[in-house]
DRENVEXVEX-446156 format. One line per field, with one value per residue (C-alpha): x, y, z; chain; residue number from 1. Coordinates in pm, 1 decimal. Each point is the difference from the previous one (the first is absolute). Last residue first. Layout:
residues N
x	X_...
y	Y_...
z	Z_...
chaine	A_...
num	NUM_...
END
This chain:
residues 374
x	653.8_-51.2_-26.2_165.4_57.6_-155.5_-211.1_235.6_97.3_-343.4_-12.5_276.7_-143.4_-258.6_181.2_169.8_-371.3_-53.3_349.3_-86.5_-357.5_136.3_262.0_-236.2_-98.8_60.7_12.9_302.0_-129.3_-267.6_168.9_216.0_-296.8_-148.5_302.6_47.0_-361.2_39.7_376.6_-164.8_-322.0_251.8_168.8_359.7_98.9_-140.5_197.1_286.5_-8.9_-53.5_287.3_-36.4_189.5_-270.7_-238.8_58.5_-300.8_105.2_-90.9_163.8_-133.8_175.3_-96.6_162.5_323.4_222.9_-236.2_280.8_58.0_-299.6_-177.9_225.5_-24.2_-351.6_18.3_192.0_125.6_-42.7_298.0_8.7_-145.8_275.9_-175.7_-188.4_-116.3_-134.4_5.9_-201.4_138.5_-259.7_194.9_-191.0_263.9_153.5_321.6_93.7_96.2_355.9_111.5_-297.9_86.6_323.2_-166.9_-243.9_292.8_168.2_-366.5_13.2_289.9_-34.4_-320.9_197.9_-57.0_61.2_66.4_-226.0_-237.1_-168.6_-75.0_-266.1_-35.3_-278.7_48.5_-282.8_154.9_-29.7_-27.3_-137.6_14.2_130.9_-79.1_-122.7_37.6_-271.2_60.4_-321.2_21.0_-329.3_151.1_51.4_141.2_-107.0_229.2_-99.9_204.3_-163.0_15.4_218.3_38.9_371.5_-13.2_-290.9_-370.5_-75.2_106.4_-298.2_-84.5_325.3_22.9_-66.9_-239.6_8.0_48.1_-285.0_13.3_-217.4_31.0_358.9_193.6_-54.9_-206.0_-191.1_-123.3_98.2_208.4_-118.6_218.8_41.6_129.1_-133.1_-248.1_-312.8_-281.6_103.5_26.6_112.6_-134.5_212.8_-48.3_-367.6_-210.5_-228.2_-12.8_355.2_-104.1_-294.9_255.5_206.2_-311.7_-192.6_-86.3_-147.0_60.1_236.0_74.9_359.7_247.5_-17.4_105.1_122.4_-64.1_-252.7_-269.6_42.6_-83.3_-127.9_100.9_25.4_182.0_-38.8_203.5_-56.8_222.5_-19.4_-320.8_-292.4_-247.4_-90.5_-29.3_-224.6_-279.4_94.4_-241.2_122.8_319.4_-130.0_28.6_-184.0_35.7_19.9_29.7_142.4_-225.3_-47.1_313.5_172.6_-35.9_299.2_39.1_351.2_-33.3_303.6_88.0_244.4_-135.6_-374.4_2.5_-319.4_-114.8_-217.9_-214.6_-213.3_-242.1_66.2_250.7_285.0_169.4_271.9_214.9_164.9_-238.4_78.2_-191.1_-301.3_-76.4_-296.3_-18.8_365.8_13.7_-297.0_-370.0_-138.2_165.0_248.8_206.8_274.6_72.1_-162.3_155.2_-37.3_145.9_224.4_110.1_273.8_46.1_334.9_-105.0_47.6_269.4_-30.9_-397.8_60.2_204.6_-214.9_-327.9_192.0_101.5_-329.6_-169.4_285.4_-128.9_-319.5_62.3_-64.4_-138.8_-282.4_110.4_356.9_145.7_161.1_-137.5_-72.3_162.9_231.2_98.3_233.0_-8.8_195.4_341.6_237.0_277.9_97.1_-374.4_-110.0_283.3_-52.4_-346.7_114.9_230.3_-270.2_-223.8_312.0_51.3_-363.5_-15.6_325.8_-182.7_-230.8_251.0_147.4_-382.0_-40.8_374.4_-208.8_-237.1_147.2_-220.6_-322.8_68.6_-320.7_-7.6_98.6_87.8_-54.7_239.4_-154.5_56.7_272.1_89.6_237.4_-95.2_146.8_-135.1_251.3
y	1151.2_-309.6_-88.6_-276.6_3.1_-162.0_-169.8_-221.3_-184.8_-117.3_-98.6_-186.1_-219.5_-45.1_-166.8_-168.1_-152.4_-71.2_-232.1_-199.5_-92.0_-110.9_-209.3_-197.4_-41.6_343.5_11.7_222.2_200.2_70.4_143.9_218.3_158.6_53.2_183.1_194.3_139.3_71.3_200.7_179.0_100.1_82.3_-193.5_83.8_-348.2_-96.6_348.8_-136.5_-341.2_96.5_247.4_176.7_-40.0_295.1_-153.4_114.5_51.2_413.0_71.5_245.5_147.6_144.8_164.1_216.2_-72.4_257.4_32.0_-257.4_185.0_220.3_-346.2_-153.6_231.4_-41.3_-339.6_69.0_-395.0_-40.2_-106.0_-98.2_-318.1_-140.9_-112.7_-354.8_-86.2_216.6_397.7_-32.0_245.4_111.6_123.7_200.9_-32.4_319.8_15.9_-346.4_-285.7_-112.5_115.6_-5.5_-258.3_203.3_334.5_-179.3_-109.6_313.5_149.4_-244.1_80.8_347.8_-32.7_-198.0_-386.1_-223.1_-347.1_-166.0_212.6_-206.6_158.1_-103.2_129.0_78.0_167.9_149.0_60.6_283.4_116.6_-333.5_-115.3_-372.6_-241.2_-288.2_-226.6_-262.3_-296.5_-101.5_-356.6_59.0_-150.4_326.9_161.7_200.4_252.3_149.1_299.8_36.6_266.7_36.0_78.8_-27.0_-30.5_24.1_107.7_-121.9_354.0_145.9_94.8_-84.2_89.6_-264.9_-162.0_-385.7_-178.3_-224.6_-288.7_-232.1_-332.6_-45.8_-270.0_-380.9_-64.8_-237.8_145.6_342.7_192.4_293.2_306.2_178.7_390.5_145.9_261.7_-230.2_160.1_-4.9_-286.3_-19.8_-377.0_-170.9_-183.3_-49.2_-342.2_187.0_-334.8_54.6_281.6_-170.3_-205.3_227.7_123.2_320.7_232.6_310.9_181.8_-192.5_273.1_62.4_-22.1_-395.2_-12.7_-391.5_-49.2_-298.9_145.3_203.1_355.4_244.3_271.8_-161.4_40.8_-313.6_-54.3_-268.0_-45.7_-182.1_143.6_-157.9_-77.7_264.6_-141.8_-75.0_179.9_94.7_-0.7_-214.0_137.9_314.7_-204.1_121.2_241.2_335.2_253.5_394.2_37.2_-103.1_-185.5_-49.7_-296.9_-148.1_-159.2_99.8_-162.8_-62.5_-94.6_276.2_199.2_-136.1_179.1_-74.6_158.7_-236.9_173.5_-155.1_244.7_177.6_218.4_-123.2_373.6_-20.4_327.9_5.0_261.7_246.1_42.7_319.2_19.1_-64.6_-378.5_-86.7_312.1_-165.0_151.2_-274.3_-294.8_-247.2_-98.3_150.8_-151.6_-311.5_-32.8_160.0_-264.9_238.1_-32.2_127.7_-22.6_135.8_234.4_236.0_9.8_356.1_-1.3_-223.0_256.8_273.6_-181.2_-110.2_411.1_102.7_-274.8_122.4_347.0_-102.0_-91.0_-359.3_32.5_-298.5_-167.7_-19.7_-46.2_-328.0_-227.9_-267.1_-250.7_227.3_-201.7_217.4_-181.0_-74.5_95.9_202.8_-112.1_375.3_126.6_-216.9_83.9_369.3_-34.7_-182.7_259.0_248.9_-157.9_-34.0_410.6_56.4_-227.3_161.8_342.4_-149.0_-85.4_360.4_145.4_-263.2_52.8_285.4_-280.1_-330.5_-191.4_143.3_-215.7_160.7_-206.7_253.2_-230.5_-380.0_-162.7_-336.7_-170.3_-16.9_-241.6_89.2_-213.8_-161.6_-280.0_-209.1
z	1868.0_196.8_359.5_238.6_362.0_314.4_-126.7_-194.4_351.8_30.5_-382.1_92.4_271.5_-268.8_-248.0_262.1_110.2_-393.9_18.2_320.8_-148.0_-323.9_186.7_205.7_292.5_221.0_368.4_-32.1_-195.7_95.1_343.6_-244.0_-109.4_340.7_66.7_-288.0_65.4_326.0_-78.0_-276.3_227.4_281.2_293.8_0.1_31.4_-334.4_-121.9_80.8_-82.8_-350.4_-2.9_-304.0_-346.4_-133.6_-292.1_-390.5_-220.3_-110.0_-300.8_-241.9_-301.0_-333.1_-274.5_-271.8_169.7_77.4_348.9_151.6_279.8_26.5_93.3_182.5_242.3_-28.9_117.8_281.7_82.7_375.7_192.8_360.7_-24.5_-258.0_-358.7_-14.5_-378.3_-268.6_-175.4_-281.5_-310.7_-261.7_-268.1_-357.5_-241.0_-165.3_267.1_-117.5_223.7_23.4_290.2_215.5_233.9_35.9_34.8_281.7_218.4_-10.3_101.9_219.6_192.7_-12.5_187.9_285.9_141.8_-318.4_123.0_-254.9_-163.8_-241.8_-361.4_-202.0_-368.5_-192.9_-327.0_-224.8_-346.0_-160.3_-412.2_-117.5_-301.6_13.2_-290.8_137.6_-306.7_-152.5_-280.7_-164.8_-244.1_-233.6_-342.1_-163.9_269.2_348.9_157.7_332.0_165.4_332.0_255.8_314.7_331.6_180.9_354.6_284.5_-96.0_403.5_47.0_-209.9_-321.0_-159.2_-383.1_-295.9_221.0_-37.4_-353.0_77.9_-296.4_-187.2_-210.8_49.3_-134.5_71.7_-301.4_196.7_342.5_-159.1_326.0_199.8_60.4_347.6_-3.8_317.3_-40.1_-57.9_-201.7_-354.5_-260.7_-360.1_-82.5_-280.1_-224.6_26.5_5.3_203.9_198.9_116.2_167.4_132.1_151.2_125.4_219.5_-5.2_292.3_-111.5_365.2_221.1_173.6_68.5_273.1_-71.7_-322.7_31.4_-343.2_167.2_-209.6_-312.9_103.4_-330.5_-249.0_-314.7_-326.4_-223.0_-299.2_-313.6_-294.0_-299.7_-153.6_-191.7_311.9_243.3_378.5_219.2_174.8_326.8_206.4_278.9_-42.6_232.7_289.7_267.8_293.1_-218.6_231.6_-106.9_-295.3_-389.3_81.0_-416.5_-201.7_-276.7_-342.7_-202.4_-355.2_-179.8_-392.1_38.0_-318.3_75.5_391.7_172.8_309.4_170.5_300.9_275.4_111.7_312.6_-212.1_-180.6_-109.9_-340.5_-17.0_-335.5_-125.2_267.4_315.5_24.9_345.5_226.0_-81.7_112.0_235.7_184.6_99.1_-200.2_141.1_-118.6_297.7_190.7_300.0_-67.2_-366.8_-320.3_-273.3_-232.6_-329.0_-184.7_-401.1_-132.5_-251.1_211.0_267.5_73.0_31.9_291.5_147.9_-39.0_118.4_305.5_77.8_-41.9_228.8_259.9_-51.0_15.3_383.9_171.5_326.3_-36.9_-280.7_55.3_-380.3_-111.5_186.8_-262.7_-221.1_-292.1_-255.6_-280.1_-301.9_-302.9_216.7_-217.6_253.9_60.2_-61.6_267.2_225.0_-36.4_161.3_275.2_68.3_-22.4_212.8_268.8_-26.0_55.9_306.0_96.6_-13.1_219.4_243.5_6.8_90.1_249.7_165.5_248.0_115.7_-62.7_215.4_-154.8_-315.1_-185.6_-342.7_-271.9_-226.1_76.0_-176.0_21.2_-323.9_-265.8_-302.5_-228.5_-388.0_-263.3_-294.8_-198.0
chaine	A_A_A_A_A_A_A_A_A_A_A_A_A_A_A_A_A_A_A_A_A_A_A_A_A_A_A_A_A_A_A_A_A_A_A_A_A_A_A_A_A_A_A_A_A_A_A_A_A_A_A_A_A_A_A_A_A_A_A_A_A_A_A_A_A_A_A_A_A_A_A_A_A_A_A_A_A_A_A_A_A_A_A_A_A_A_A_A_A_A_A_A_A_A_A_A_A_A_A_A_A_A_A_A_A_A_A_A_A_A_A_A_A_A_A_A_A_A_A_A_A_A_A_A_A_A_A_A_A_A_A_A_A_A_A_A_A_A_A_A_A_A_A_A_A_A_A_A_A_A_A_A_A_A_A_A_A_A_A_A_A_A_A_A_A_A_A_A_A_A_A_A_A_A_A_A_A_A_A_A_A_A_A_A_A_A_A_A_A_A_A_A_A_A_A_A_A_A_A_A_A_A_A_A_A_A_A_A_A_A_A_A_A_A_A_A_A_A_A_A_A_A_A_A_A_A_A_A_A_A_A_A_A_A_A_A_A_A_A_A_A_A_A_A_A_A_A_A_A_A_A_A_A_A_A_A_A_A_A_A_A_A_A_A_A_A_A_A_A_A_A_A_A_A_A_A_A_A_A_A_A_A_A_A_A_A_A_A_A_A_A_A_A_A_A_A_A_A_A_A_A_A_A_A_A_A_A_A_A_A_A_A_A_A_A_A_A_A_A_A_A_A_A_A_A_A_A_A_A_A_A_A_A_A_A_A_A_A_A_A_A_A_A_A_A_A_A_A_A_A_A_A_A_A_A_A_A_A_A_A_A_A_A_A_A_A_A_A_A_A_A_A_A_A
num	374_373_372_371_370_369_368_367_366_365_364_363_362_361_360_359_358_357_356_355_354_353_352_351_350_349_348_347_346_345_344_343_342_341_340_339_338_337_336_335_334_333_332_331_330_329_328_327_326_325_324_323_322_321_320_319_318_317_316_315_314_313_312_311_310_309_308_307_306_305_304_303_302_301_300_299_298_297_296_295_294_293_292_291_290_289_288_287_286_285_284_283_282_281_280_279_278_277_276_275_274_273_272_271_270_269_268_267_266_265_264_263_262_261_260_259_258_257_256_255_254_253_252_251_250_249_248_247_246_245_244_243_242_241_240_239_238_237_236_235_234_233_232_231_230_229_228_227_226_225_224_223_222_221_220_219_218_217_216_215_214_213_212_211_210_209_208_207_206_205_204_203_202_201_200_199_198_197_196_195_194_193_192_191_190_189_188_187_186_185_184_183_182_181_180_179_178_177_176_175_174_173_172_171_170_169_168_167_166_165_164_163_162_161_160_159_158_157_156_155_154_153_152_151_150_149_148_147_146_145_144_143_142_141_140_139_138_137_136_135_134_133_132_131_130_129_128_127_126_125_124_123_122_121_120_119_118_117_116_115_114_113_112_111_110_109_108_107_106_105_104_103_102_101_100_99_98_97_96_95_94_93_92_91_90_89_88_87_86_85_84_83_82_81_80_79_78_77_76_75_74_73_72_71_70_69_68_67_66_65_64_63_62_61_60_59_58_57_56_55_54_53_52_51_50_49_48_47_46_45_44_43_42_41_40_39_38_37_36_35_34_33_32_31_30_29_28_27_26_25_24_23_22_21_20_19_18_17_16_15_14_13_12_11_10_9_8_7_6_5_4_3_2_1
END
């Protein structure tokens, strides 16, 4: 049985300007998460630790963080740590990857395809690293092929799998699932897309490659549990991947409809009820939605103060006031004239899709009276 821990896209020392005063604390979270992954490698007695790029932020990454990684990787020796630099941490002469002395159990993949042989495990680990932040062709076009005489073949690669749905990420080093299959690998440890995702071999009907996602949330989009992958590859080539939660804090996004709330006190009580099961250690993003009483506007600064016991909490008001549209139209202001034109347009609309668009536009007109965030 061959086992491994697969992680990627840690982005140590990434700017994350939106966190402001919590930035240093979040950076400590990221280090704690890396130590948690290290402990997992040790506890599972994994044969390999595979890191598929964007580990240390190239621009802004500190020497102190690089030294932290150097010592962390040395602490799992002799377990091989196989790293393929990504577009955020390319293999460059001025990177810490080249300027620091790393322990002998750390294996770096460069812009020249590499293959590290582990005869005692009957395994070869292949990989390729970014030479610079922007690579627009598939690195697999130049893959020289796998070595003979070994039972297991694993690859570490930072790349964008076409049709993976990772629309938030540039399609750097684009590859196809068929290209991955054609390498003949038992498994390709991928990085680049921050959302967990697996790709199934068309014949073997088991994972051929996977993105573990970020082990610690970098943006509000990366909500919920964040994991690494624990892989088990048996002698018959059967692969099992198990997600293991490793994050220090989770991102939670909560939508609250205000309904009949008319006072700040009632709103605070409603928010307390909605957040009753939420850990104060998490990063919580609350959005108020729906119609609200016209005389009441949520005081976001008050809420921010009342719920300051959360590590991070942000409130956004996307409600709209329950206003008298007929009165607005009668008053003849800018919003009133807009509403009148939309009402006329809705009356002569010929299909439901058109009417729905007009209703959305009418709601937007009313929303202009309120709506804010903090």
